PyMOL Python script that loads the backbone (N, CA, C, O; Angstrom):
from pymol import cmd

cmd.read_pdbstr("""\
ATOM      1  N   MET A   1     -21.002  -2.619   4.472  1.00  0.00           N
ATOM      2  CA  MET A   1     -20.229  -3.157   5.667  1.00  0.00           C
ATOM      3  C   MET A   1     -20.440  -1.979   6.791  1.00  0.00           C
ATOM      4  O   MET A   1     -20.292  -2.410   7.935  1.00  0.00           O
ATOM      5  N   GLY A   2     -20.781  -0.463   6.699  1.00  0.00           N
ATOM      6  CA  GLY A   2     -21.734   0.853   7.048  1.00  0.00           C
ATOM      7  C   GLY A   2     -20.021   0.954   7.729  1.00  0.00           C
ATOM      8  O   GLY A   2     -18.960   0.372   7.499  1.00  0.00           O
ATOM      9  N   ARG A   3     -20.568   2.226   8.832  1.00  0.00           N
ATOM     10  CA  ARG A   3     -20.070   2.781   9.349  1.00  0.00           C
ATOM     11  C   ARG A   3     -20.093   1.770  10.838  1.00  0.00           C
ATOM     12  O   ARG A   3     -20.956   0.892  10.848  1.00  0.00           O
ATOM     13  N   PRO A   4     -19.130   1.885  12.130  1.00  0.00           N
ATOM     14  CA  PRO A   4     -19.420   1.528  13.244  1.00  0.00           C
ATOM     15  C   PRO A   4     -19.835   1.959  14.195  1.00  0.00           C
ATOM     16  O   PRO A   4     -19.810   3.190  14.200  1.00  0.00           O
ATOM     17  N   LYS A   5     -20.301   1.429  15.212  1.00  0.00           N
ATOM     18  CA  LYS A   5     -21.693   2.194  16.117  1.00  0.00           C
ATOM     19  C   LYS A   5     -20.725   3.203  16.472  1.00  0.00           C
ATOM     20  O   LYS A   5     -19.563   2.844  16.285  1.00  0.00           O
ATOM     21  N   GLU A   6     -20.935   4.765  17.088  1.00  0.00           N
ATOM     22  CA  GLU A   6     -20.450   5.700  17.647  1.00  0.00           C
ATOM     23  C   GLU A   6     -20.416   4.933  19.154  1.00  0.00           C
ATOM     24  O   GLU A   6     -21.296   4.160  19.532  1.00  0.00           O
ATOM     25  N   LEU A   7     -19.467   5.229  19.773  1.00  0.00           N
ATOM     26  CA  LEU A   7     -19.006   5.298  20.850  1.00  0.00           C
ATOM     27  C   LEU A   7     -19.954   6.822  22.108  1.00  0.00           C
ATOM     28  O   LEU A   7     -20.160   8.035  22.072  1.00  0.00           O
ATOM     29  N   THR A   8     -20.236   5.566  23.080  1.00  0.00           N
ATOM     30  CA  THR A   8     -20.924   6.709  24.054  1.00  0.00           C
ATOM     31  C   THR A   8     -19.166   7.502  24.359  1.00  0.00           C
ATOM     32  O   THR A   8     -17.991   7.306  24.049  1.00  0.00           O
ATOM     33  N   GLU A   9     -20.109   8.574  25.255  1.00  0.00           N
ATOM     34  CA  GLU A   9     -19.265   9.321  26.113  1.00  0.00           C
ATOM     35  C   GLU A   9     -18.375   8.552  27.182  1.00  0.00           C
ATOM     36  O   GLU A   9     -17.167   8.760  27.296  1.00  0.00           O
ATOM     37  N   GLU A  10     -18.966   7.797  27.824  1.00  0.00           N
ATOM     38  CA  GLU A  10     -18.257   7.104  28.713  1.00  0.00           C
ATOM     39  C   GLU A  10     -17.299   6.167  28.039  1.00  0.00           C
ATOM     40  O   GLU A  10     -16.122   6.148  28.401  1.00  0.00           O
ATOM     41  N   GLU A  11     -17.695   5.460  27.167  1.00  0.00           N
ATOM     42  CA  GLU A  11     -16.970   4.654  26.093  1.00  0.00           C
ATOM     43  C   GLU A  11     -15.632   5.417  25.799  1.00  0.00           C
ATOM     44  O   GLU A  11     -14.540   4.941  26.110  1.00  0.00           O
ATOM     45  N   LYS A  12     -15.815   6.878  25.055  1.00  0.00           N
ATOM     46  CA  LYS A  12     -15.327   7.300  24.583  1.00  0.00           C
ATOM     47  C   LYS A  12     -13.841   8.275  26.097  1.00  0.00           C
ATOM     48  O   LYS A  12     -12.926   8.994  25.697  1.00  0.00           O
ATOM     49  N   LYS A  13     -13.966   8.108  26.915  1.00  0.00           N
ATOM     50  CA  LYS A  13     -13.260   8.468  28.543  1.00  0.00           C
ATOM     51  C   LYS A  13     -12.547   7.376  28.685  1.00  0.00           C
ATOM     52  O   LYS A  13     -11.330   7.226  28.583  1.00  0.00           O
ATOM     53  N   GLU A  14     -13.546   6.469  28.977  1.00  0.00           N
ATOM     54  CA  GLU A  14     -12.385   5.360  29.127  1.00  0.00           C
ATOM     55  C   GLU A  14     -11.631   4.919  28.584  1.00  0.00           C
ATOM     56  O   GLU A  14     -10.797   4.236  29.178  1.00  0.00           O
ATOM     57  N   LEU A  15     -11.534   5.192  26.491  1.00  0.00           N
ATOM     58  CA  LEU A  15     -10.388   4.445  25.716  1.00  0.00           C
ATOM     59  C   LEU A  15      -9.709   5.662  26.108  1.00  0.00           C
ATOM     60  O   LEU A  15      -8.510   5.550  26.363  1.00  0.00           O
ATOM     61  N   ALA A  16     -10.251   6.809  26.205  1.00  0.00           N
ATOM     62  CA  ALA A  16      -8.860   8.554  26.614  1.00  0.00           C
ATOM     63  C   ALA A  16      -8.140   7.712  28.257  1.00  0.00           C
ATOM     64  O   ALA A  16      -6.931   7.521  28.386  1.00  0.00           O
ATOM     65  N   ALA A  17      -8.972   7.398  29.128  1.00  0.00           N
ATOM     66  CA  ALA A  17      -8.105   7.128  30.291  1.00  0.00           C
ATOM     67  C   ALA A  17      -6.837   6.035  30.267  1.00  0.00           C
ATOM     68  O   ALA A  17      -5.858   5.950  31.009  1.00  0.00           O
ATOM     69  N   GLU A  18      -7.345   5.051  28.852  1.00  0.00           N
ATOM     70  CA  GLU A  18      -6.068   4.154  29.083  1.00  0.00           C
ATOM     71  C   GLU A  18      -5.342   4.480  27.852  1.00  0.00           C
ATOM     72  O   GLU A  18      -4.708   3.574  27.312  1.00  0.00           O
ATOM     73  N   GLY A  19      -5.350   5.866  27.242  1.00  0.00           N
ATOM     74  CA  GLY A  19      -4.144   6.006  26.649  1.00  0.00           C
ATOM     75  C   GLY A  19      -4.808   6.321  24.811  1.00  0.00           C
ATOM     76  O   GLY A  19      -4.353   7.337  24.286  1.00  0.00           O
ATOM     77  N   TYR A  20      -5.177   6.008  24.497  1.00  0.00           N
ATOM     78  CA  TYR A  20      -5.944   5.563  23.368  1.00  0.00           C
ATOM     79  C   TYR A  20      -6.708   6.998  22.825  1.00  0.00           C
ATOM     80  O   TYR A  20      -7.435   7.675  23.551  1.00  0.00           O
ATOM     81  N   ARG A  21      -6.457   7.253  21.694  1.00  0.00           N
ATOM     82  CA  ARG A  21      -7.133   8.415  21.081  1.00  0.00           C
ATOM     83  C   ARG A  21      -7.633   8.050  19.560  1.00  0.00           C
ATOM     84  O   ARG A  21      -7.462   7.024  18.900  1.00  0.00           O
ATOM     85  N   PRO A  22      -8.375   9.379  19.225  1.00  0.00           N
ATOM     86  CA  PRO A  22      -9.502   9.241  18.129  1.00  0.00           C
ATOM     87  C   PRO A  22      -8.768   9.351  17.007  1.00  0.00           C
ATOM     88  O   PRO A  22      -8.142  10.407  16.923  1.00  0.00           O
ATOM     89  N   VAL A  23      -8.578   8.131  15.581  1.00  0.00           N
ATOM     90  CA  VAL A  23      -8.069   9.038  14.747  1.00  0.00           C
ATOM     91  C   VAL A  23      -8.670   8.214  13.802  1.00  0.00           C
ATOM     92  O   VAL A  23      -8.869   6.999  13.796  1.00  0.00           O
ATOM     93  N   GLU A  24      -9.142   9.864  12.310  1.00  0.00           N
ATOM     94  CA  GLU A  24     -10.018   8.692  11.732  1.00  0.00           C
ATOM     95  C   GLU A  24      -8.796   8.821  10.438  1.00  0.00           C
ATOM     96  O   GLU A  24      -7.713   9.403  10.484  1.00  0.00           O
ATOM     97  N   VAL A  25      -9.328   8.165   9.470  1.00  0.00           N
ATOM     98  CA  VAL A  25      -8.164   7.026   8.409  1.00  0.00           C
ATOM     99  C   VAL A  25      -9.140   7.006   7.276  1.00  0.00           C
ATOM    100  O   VAL A  25     -10.282   6.568   7.418  1.00  0.00           O
ATOM    101  N   TRP A  26      -8.637   7.529   6.047  1.00  0.00           N
ATOM    102  CA  TRP A  26      -9.313   7.790   4.431  1.00  0.00           C
ATOM    103  C   TRP A  26      -8.162   6.599   3.981  1.00  0.00           C
ATOM    104  O   TRP A  26      -7.045   6.346   4.433  1.00  0.00           O
ATOM    105  N   LEU A  27      -8.887   6.054   2.990  1.00  0.00           N
ATOM    106  CA  LEU A  27      -8.361   4.653   2.166  1.00  0.00           C
ATOM    107  C   LEU A  27      -8.736   4.877   0.975  1.00  0.00           C
ATOM    108  O   LEU A  27      -9.669   5.673   0.875  1.00  0.00           O
ATOM    109  N   PRO A  28      -8.304   4.421  -0.015  1.00  0.00           N
ATOM    110  CA  PRO A  28      -8.443   4.667  -1.984  1.00  0.00           C
ATOM    111  C   PRO A  28     -10.090   3.650  -1.588  1.00  0.00           C
ATOM    112  O   PRO A  28     -10.324   3.129  -0.498  1.00  0.00           O
ATOM    113  N   ASP A  29     -10.973   3.613  -2.764  1.00  0.00           N
ATOM    114  CA  ASP A  29     -12.116   3.085  -2.649  1.00  0.00           C
ATOM    115  C   ASP A  29     -11.401   1.649  -3.245  1.00  0.00           C
ATOM    116  O   ASP A  29     -10.778   1.764  -4.300  1.00  0.00           O
ATOM    117  N   LEU A  30     -11.463   0.470  -2.684  1.00  0.00           N
ATOM    118  CA  LEU A  30     -10.857  -0.523  -3.543  1.00  0.00           C
ATOM    119  C   LEU A  30     -11.211  -1.210  -4.440  1.00  0.00           C
ATOM    120  O   LEU A  30     -10.580  -1.970  -5.175  1.00  0.00           O
ATOM    121  N   TRP A  31     -13.502  -0.622  -4.323  1.00  0.00           N
ATOM    122  CA  TRP A  31     -14.041  -1.216  -5.507  1.00  0.00           C
ATOM    123  C   TRP A  31     -14.086  -0.369  -6.214  1.00  0.00           C
ATOM    124  O   TRP A  31     -14.845  -0.720  -7.117  1.00  0.00           O
ATOM    125  N   SER A  32     -13.523   1.150  -6.495  1.00  0.00           N
ATOM    126  CA  SER A  32     -13.891   1.473  -7.610  1.00  0.00           C
ATOM    127  C   SER A  32     -12.919   1.507  -8.962  1.00  0.00           C
ATOM    128  O   SER A  32     -11.760   1.916  -9.038  1.00  0.00           O
ATOM    129  N   ASP A  33     -13.751   0.954  -9.984  1.00  0.00           N
ATOM    130  CA  ASP A  33     -13.169   1.080 -11.395  1.00  0.00           C
ATOM    131  C   ASP A  33     -12.263   1.675 -11.779  1.00  0.00           C
ATOM    132  O   ASP A  33     -11.200   1.176 -12.147  1.00  0.00           O
ATOM    133  N   GLU A  34     -12.581   3.020 -11.752  1.00  0.00           N
ATOM    134  CA  GLU A  34     -11.457   3.915 -11.609  1.00  0.00           C
ATOM    135  C   GLU A  34     -10.103   4.072 -11.077  1.00  0.00           C
ATOM    136  O   GLU A  34      -9.090   4.531 -11.604  1.00  0.00           O
ATOM    137  N   LEU A  35     -10.330   3.556  -9.837  1.00  0.00           N
ATOM    138  CA  LEU A  35      -9.314   3.329  -8.901  1.00  0.00           C
ATOM    139  C   LEU A  35      -7.834   2.586 -10.019  1.00  0.00           C
ATOM    140  O   LEU A  35      -6.718   2.853 -10.464  1.00  0.00           O
ATOM    141  N   TRP A  36      -9.180   1.248  -9.973  1.00  0.00           N
ATOM    142  CA  TRP A  36      -8.180   0.081 -10.610  1.00  0.00           C
ATOM    143  C   TRP A  36      -7.708   0.629 -12.016  1.00  0.00           C
ATOM    144  O   TRP A  36      -6.493   0.455 -12.115  1.00  0.00           O
ATOM    145  N   LYS A  37      -8.249   1.234 -13.143  1.00  0.00           N
ATOM    146  CA  LYS A  37      -7.665   1.800 -14.008  1.00  0.00           C
ATOM    147  C   LYS A  37      -6.550   2.597 -13.951  1.00  0.00           C
ATOM    148  O   LYS A  37      -5.652   2.793 -14.769  1.00  0.00           O
ATOM    149  N   GLN A  38      -6.760   3.032 -12.833  1.00  0.00           N
ATOM    150  CA  GLN A  38      -5.300   4.150 -12.976  1.00  0.00           C
ATOM    151  C   GLN A  38      -4.009   3.455 -12.046  1.00  0.00           C
ATOM    152  O   GLN A  38      -2.867   3.906 -11.958  1.00  0.00           O
ATOM    153  N   ILE A  39      -4.496   2.369 -11.466  1.00  0.00           N
ATOM    154  CA  ILE A  39      -3.636   1.426 -11.073  1.00  0.00           C
ATOM    155  C   ILE A  39      -2.598   0.932 -12.243  1.00  0.00           C
ATOM    156  O   ILE A  39      -1.408   1.084 -12.518  1.00  0.00           O
ATOM    157  N   GLU A  40      -3.533   0.376 -12.675  1.00  0.00           N
ATOM    158  CA  GLU A  40      -2.792  -0.770 -13.759  1.00  0.00           C
ATOM    159  C   GLU A  40      -2.165   0.134 -15.078  1.00  0.00           C
ATOM    160  O   GLU A  40      -1.418  -0.331 -15.939  1.00  0.00           O
ATOM    161  N   GLU A  41      -2.757   1.808 -14.999  1.00  0.00           N
ATOM    162  CA  GLU A  41      -1.919   2.276 -15.685  1.00  0.00           C
ATOM    163  C   GLU A  41      -0.705   2.729 -15.106  1.00  0.00           C
ATOM    164  O   GLU A  41       0.274   2.568 -15.834  1.00  0.00           O
ATOM    165  N   ASP A  42      -0.535   3.149 -14.216  1.00  0.00           N
ATOM    166  CA  ASP A  42       1.094   3.361 -13.343  1.00  0.00           C
ATOM    167  C   ASP A  42       1.431   1.961 -13.608  1.00  0.00           C
ATOM    168  O   ASP A  42       2.106   1.834 -14.629  1.00  0.00           O
ATOM    169  N   CYS A  43       1.124   0.721 -12.905  1.00  0.00           N
ATOM    170  CA  CYS A  43       1.754  -0.100 -13.671  1.00  0.00           C
ATOM    171  C   CYS A  43       2.910  -0.516 -14.786  1.00  0.00           C
ATOM    172  O   CYS A  43       4.055  -0.969 -14.809  1.00  0.00           O
ATOM    173  N   ARG A  44       1.314   0.170 -16.185  1.00  0.00           N
ATOM    174  CA  ARG A  44       2.006   0.005 -17.559  1.00  0.00           C
ATOM    175  C   ARG A  44       3.202   1.075 -17.990  1.00  0.00           C
ATOM    176  O   ARG A  44       3.593   1.271 -19.140  1.00  0.00           O
ATOM    177  N   GLN A  45       3.588   1.589 -17.024  1.00  0.00           N
ATOM    178  CA  GLN A  45       3.852   2.697 -16.932  1.00  0.00           C
ATOM    179  C   GLN A  45       5.580   2.230 -16.141  1.00  0.00           C
ATOM    180  O   GLN A  45       6.695   2.283 -16.662  1.00  0.00           O
ATOM    181  N   ILE A  46       5.164   1.785 -14.706  1.00  0.00           N
ATOM    182  CA  ILE A  46       6.730   1.062 -14.937  1.00  0.00           C
ATOM    183  C   ILE A  46       7.060  -0.147 -15.861  1.00  0.00           C
ATOM    184  O   ILE A  46       7.905  -0.256 -16.749  1.00  0.00           O
ATOM    185  N   ARG A  47       6.144  -1.012 -15.388  1.00  0.00           N
ATOM    186  CA  ARG A  47       6.711  -1.869 -16.853  1.00  0.00           C
ATOM    187  C   ARG A  47       7.714  -1.274 -18.198  1.00  0.00           C
ATOM    188  O   ARG A  47       8.804  -1.728 -18.544  1.00  0.00           O
ATOM    189  N   GLU A  48       7.055  -0.273 -18.725  1.00  0.00           N
ATOM    190  CA  GLU A  48       7.775   0.476 -19.665  1.00  0.00           C
ATOM    191  C   GLU A  48       8.790   1.057 -19.485  1.00  0.00           C
ATOM    192  O   GLU A  48       9.591   1.017 -20.419  1.00  0.00           O
ATOM    193  N   SER A  49       9.262   1.985 -17.985  1.00  0.00           N
ATOM    194  CA  SER A  49       9.948   2.672 -17.240  1.00  0.00           C
ATOM    195  C   SER A  49      10.552   1.408 -17.890  1.00  0.00           C
ATOM    196  O   SER A  49      10.878   1.438 -19.076  1.00  0.00           O
ATOM    197  N   ASP A  50      10.700   0.356 -17.179  1.00  0.00           N
ATOM    198  CA  ASP A  50      11.644  -0.589 -17.107  1.00  0.00           C
ATOM    199  C   ASP A  50      12.637  -1.137 -18.012  1.00  0.00           C
ATOM    200  O   ASP A  50      13.826  -1.455 -18.017  1.00  0.00           O
ATOM    201  N   ARG A  51      11.134  -1.095 -19.140  1.00  0.00           N
ATOM    202  CA  ARG A  51      12.027  -1.638 -20.600  1.00  0.00           C
ATOM    203  C   ARG A  51      12.848  -1.047 -21.101  1.00  0.00           C
ATOM    204  O   ARG A  51      13.853  -1.532 -21.621  1.00  0.00           O
ATOM    205  N   ARG A  52      12.450   0.554 -21.004  1.00  0.00           N
ATOM    206  CA  ARG A  52      12.902   1.509 -21.605  1.00  0.00           C
ATOM    207  C   ARG A  52      14.899   1.802 -20.903  1.00  0.00           C
ATOM    208  O   ARG A  52      15.883   2.032 -21.606  1.00  0.00           O
ATOM    209  N   THR A  53      14.843   1.659 -19.278  1.00  0.00           N
ATOM    210  CA  THR A  53      16.408   1.428 -19.632  1.00  0.00           C
ATOM    211  C   THR A  53      16.799   0.095 -18.792  1.00  0.00           C
ATOM    212  O   THR A  53      17.495   0.365 -17.813  1.00  0.00           O
ATOM    213  N   GLY A  54      16.622  -0.740 -18.891  1.00  0.00           N
ATOM    214  CA  GLY A  54      17.089  -1.752 -19.145  1.00  0.00           C
ATOM    215  C   GLY A  54      16.938  -2.554 -17.779  1.00  0.00           C
ATOM    216  O   GLY A  54      17.373  -3.705 -17.800  1.00  0.00           O
ATOM    217  N   MET A  55      16.287  -2.019 -16.405  1.00  0.00           N
ATOM    218  CA  MET A  55      16.327  -1.939 -15.646  1.00  0.00           C
ATOM    219  C   MET A  55      16.243  -4.234 -14.754  1.00  0.00           C
ATOM    220  O   MET A  55      16.605  -4.889 -13.777  1.00  0.00           O
ATOM    221  N   MET A  56      15.631  -4.345 -15.851  1.00  0.00           N
ATOM    222  CA  MET A  56      15.561  -5.603 -15.818  1.00  0.00           C
ATOM    223  C   MET A  56      16.891  -6.585 -15.716  1.00  0.00           C
ATOM    224  O   MET A  56      17.366  -7.373 -14.899  1.00  0.00           O
ATOM    225  N   LYS A  57      17.134  -6.194 -16.713  1.00  0.00           N
ATOM    226  CA  LYS A  57      18.646  -6.756 -16.897  1.00  0.00           C
ATOM    227  C   LYS A  57      19.534  -6.363 -15.934  1.00  0.00           C
ATOM    228  O   LYS A  57      20.547  -7.032 -15.729  1.00  0.00           O
ATOM    229  N   THR A  58      19.233  -5.120 -15.162  1.00  0.00           N
ATOM    230  CA  THR A  58      20.171  -4.812 -14.544  1.00  0.00           C
ATOM    231  C   THR A  58      19.840  -5.974 -12.440  1.00  0.00           C
ATOM    232  O   THR A  58      20.621  -6.443 -11.611  1.00  0.00           O
ATOM    233  N   LEU A  59      18.473  -5.903 -12.536  1.00  0.00           N
ATOM    234  CA  LEU A  59      18.456  -6.417 -11.450  1.00  0.00           C
ATOM    235  C   LEU A  59      18.178  -7.474 -11.577  1.00  0.00           C
ATOM    236  O   LEU A  59      17.751  -7.867 -10.492  1.00  0.00           O
ATOM    237  N   ASP A  60      18.141  -8.784 -12.803  1.00  0.00           N
ATOM    238  CA  ASP A  60      18.548 -10.479 -12.996  1.00  0.00           C
ATOM    239  C   ASP A  60      20.226  -9.710 -12.846  1.00  0.00           C
ATOM    240  O   ASP A  60      20.535 -10.259 -11.789  1.00  0.00           O
ATOM    241  N   ALA A  61      20.975  -9.178 -13.061  1.00  0.00           N
ATOM    242  CA  ALA A  61      22.535  -9.410 -12.642  1.00  0.00           C
ATOM    243  C   ALA A  61      22.898  -9.007 -11.784  1.00  0.00           C
ATOM    244  O   ALA A  61      24.074  -9.037 -11.422  1.00  0.00           O
ATOM    245  N   PHE A  62      21.923  -8.483 -11.181  1.00  0.00           N
ATOM    246  CA  PHE A  62      22.125  -8.375  -9.434  1.00  0.00           C
ATOM    247  C   PHE A  62      21.726  -9.671  -8.678  1.00  0.00           C
ATOM    248  O   PHE A  62      22.453 -10.155  -7.809  1.00  0.00           O
ATOM    249  N   ALA A  63      20.950 -10.024  -8.920  1.00  0.00           N
ATOM    250  CA  ALA A  63      19.846 -11.389  -8.100  1.00  0.00           C
ATOM    251  C   ALA A  63      21.203 -12.578  -8.891  1.00  0.00           C
ATOM    252  O   ALA A  63      21.216 -13.652  -8.291  1.00  0.00           O
ATOM    253  N   GLU A  64      22.059 -12.518  -9.854  1.00  0.00           N
ATOM    254  CA  GLU A  64      22.873 -13.705 -10.187  1.00  0.00           C
ATOM    255  C   GLU A  64      24.363 -13.635  -9.006  1.00  0.00           C
ATOM    256  O   GLU A  64      25.142 -14.425  -8.473  1.00  0.00           O
ATOM    257  N   ASP A  65      24.125 -12.276  -9.054  1.00  0.00           N
ATOM    258  CA  ASP A  65      25.426 -11.710  -8.072  1.00  0.00           C
ATOM    259  C   ASP A  65      25.577 -12.156  -7.053  1.00  0.00           C
ATOM    260  O   ASP A  65      26.464 -12.881  -6.602  1.00  0.00           O
ATOM    261  N   LEU A  66      23.923 -11.367  -6.260  1.00  0.00           N
ATOM    262  CA  LEU A  66      24.010 -11.784  -4.941  1.00  0.00           C
ATOM    263  C   LEU A  66      23.689 -13.591  -4.843  1.00  0.00           C
ATOM    264  O   LEU A  66      24.273 -14.018  -3.847  1.00  0.00           O
ATOM    265  N   TRP A  67      23.143 -14.417  -5.390  1.00  0.00           N
ATOM    266  CA  TRP A  67      23.029 -16.007  -5.685  1.00  0.00           C
ATOM    267  C   TRP A  67      24.539 -16.619  -5.424  1.00  0.00           C
ATOM    268  O   TRP A  67      24.707 -17.389  -4.478  1.00  0.00           O
ATOM    269  N   ASP A  68      25.536 -16.285  -6.217  1.00  0.00           N
ATOM    270  CA  ASP A  68      27.471 -16.498  -6.134  1.00  0.00           C
ATOM    271  C   ASP A  68      27.731 -16.157  -5.143  1.00  0.00           C
ATOM    272  O   ASP A  68      28.385 -16.940  -4.455  1.00  0.00           O
ATOM    273  N   ASP A  69      27.421 -15.057  -4.668  1.00  0.00           N
ATOM    274  CA  ASP A  69      27.695 -14.498  -3.311  1.00  0.00           C
ATOM    275  C   ASP A  69      27.471 -15.492  -2.321  1.00  0.00           C
ATOM    276  O   ASP A  69      28.244 -15.853  -1.434  1.00  0.00           O
ATOM    277  N   LEU A  70      26.268 -15.911  -2.586  1.00  0.00           N
ATOM    278  CA  LEU A  70      25.696 -17.040  -1.239  1.00  0.00           C
ATOM    279  C   LEU A  70      26.533 -18.565  -1.206  1.00  0.00           C
ATOM    280  O   LEU A  70      26.445 -19.373  -0.282  1.00  0.00           O
ATOM    281  N   ASP A  71      27.273 -18.719  -2.319  1.00  0.00           N
ATOM    282  CA  ASP A  71      27.484 -20.436  -2.869  1.00  0.00           C
ATOM    283  C   ASP A  71      28.835 -20.393  -1.404  1.00  0.00           C
ATOM    284  O   ASP A  71      29.499 -21.397  -1.147  1.00  0.00           O
TER     285      ASP A  71
END
""", "prot")
cmd.dss("prot")
cmd.show_as("cartoon", "prot")
cmd.util.cbc("prot")
cmd.orient("prot")
């Protein structure tokens, strides 16, 4: 994908005059194997926590009550 083209000083001034300001955004590298390993581990820990605390039973009961209220 590469980097976007740099704006000229004139383009920067025009955008600033229109109320825009420059912002730099850093995002996770979604193509990184390390990131996906961390995501998988985080999800595993969440599932395990839900299993240990009985959260799915709680959510199922809540959903059942919610559907009953809609009748």
